[in-house]
N, C-alpha and C positions, 0 to 999 in steps of 0.2 A: 504494500500500500504506500509506504513512505517513499520507496525507491521509484515507484511510478509517478508520484507527485513531484519528486525532485527531477526526474527525467522530463516531465511535462514543463516544469519551470524553466529548465535550460533550453528546451526546444522553443519555448516562447521567446526567450532572450535571443536565440540565434535567428528565429523568424523575424523578430523586430529588427535585428542588426542587418539582415539582408535587404530590408526595404530602405532604400536610400532617400526616400522623400521625406523622412522625418528629421527631427532637429538634433539628435544626438546618436552617437555610435558607441559600441562596446569598447573599442580601443581608447576613445576619449575618456570614458568613465574609468577605465583601468588606469590610465595615465594620471588623471586628476586624483584618483584615490591613492595611488602609489605616492604621488607627491605629498599629499596630505599626511599619509602614514609616516613618511620620512620626516616631514616638517615637524609633526607633533611628537615624534619620538626624540627629536634633537632639542626641543625647546621646553624649558621649564618656566611656566608663566609667573611663578612666584619670584623668580630671580632675574627676569629680563625687563627691559624698558618697555614703555607703552607702545612704541612703534612696532615691536615684534608681536605684542598682543593684538594690535589692530591688524597686522598682517595675518595672524592666526585666524581672526574673525573672517577675513576675506577668503582665506583658504578653506575654512569651514563652509562659508557660503557657496563657494564653487563646488565643493564636494556634495553638499545638499542639493544644489541645483542640478548637477549632472545625474545624481541618483534619482531625484524626483522626475527628471525628464525621461530617464530610461524606464522607470515604472509606468509613467504616463504613456510612453511609446509602446510598452508591452500591452497596455490596456487598449490601444487602438486596434489591436488584432480583433477584439470582440466589439468594441464601441468606437465608431469613427469620430475622430477629432481632427479639425483642420490644424495645420502647422501653427497658425497664429494662436489658436486656442491652446495648443500644447505648450507653446512658449509662455503664454500669460498664466496658465495654470501652474506650470513649474515655477515661475517667478513668484506667484502668490504663495505657493507652498513653502518656497524658500524663505520668503519674507516672514511668514508666520513662525516657521521653525527657528530662524535666527533671532527673531524678536524674543521668543521664549528662552532660548539658550543665553542670550545676552542679559536678559532680566534676571535669570537664575544666577548668572556668574557674578552679578553685583549684589546679590542677596535681596533683591526687591520683588521677586516673583511671588504672586499669590494667585489663587484661583480666580479672584475677582479681576485681576489683570488679564488673565487668559480669556475669561468670559467677556471682557470689554474689548479686547483686541481682535478676536476672531470676527465678530460682526462688523467691526470697522474695516477690517481688511477685506471682507466679502464685499462691502459697499465700495471700497476702493477698486477692487477687481472689476466690478460691474461698471463703475464710473469710467475707469480707464478704457475698458473694452468698448463702451458706448462711444466715447469720443474718438477712439481709433477708427471705429466703423464710420462714424460721421465724417471724419477727415478724409477717409478713403473714398467715400461716396462723393464728397465735394470735389476731390481731385480726379474723379473719373476712373478710379482703380477698380 
């Protein structure tokens, strides 16, 4: 049972990787993840300056973005998403994830913050998507 599920999981990854019309590929995910693994294994945030901590947040954002884009890309096998929708959904998921991680890292995260941030980010996602569509229709795209 478990081996068939794992096999189906990897088949979906390779099926998604073979479709070149999507936004992210498995080698990009592997490269960004490997860079993140090396970066975070070499850096101690307690003893480095703030520039390195900010760089770590950027690396973490890149890792979360490529993984969420790959998961969304795997979902397009069953549910069709346009490339624009994939990018904006991956960006919104990255924004929510990084907001939660950064709030936790400064010790200010509470459930109230999460419950307040998620609806605001959903509104931001819809708002940005609406104006991108509006701009494209005005430009004739």
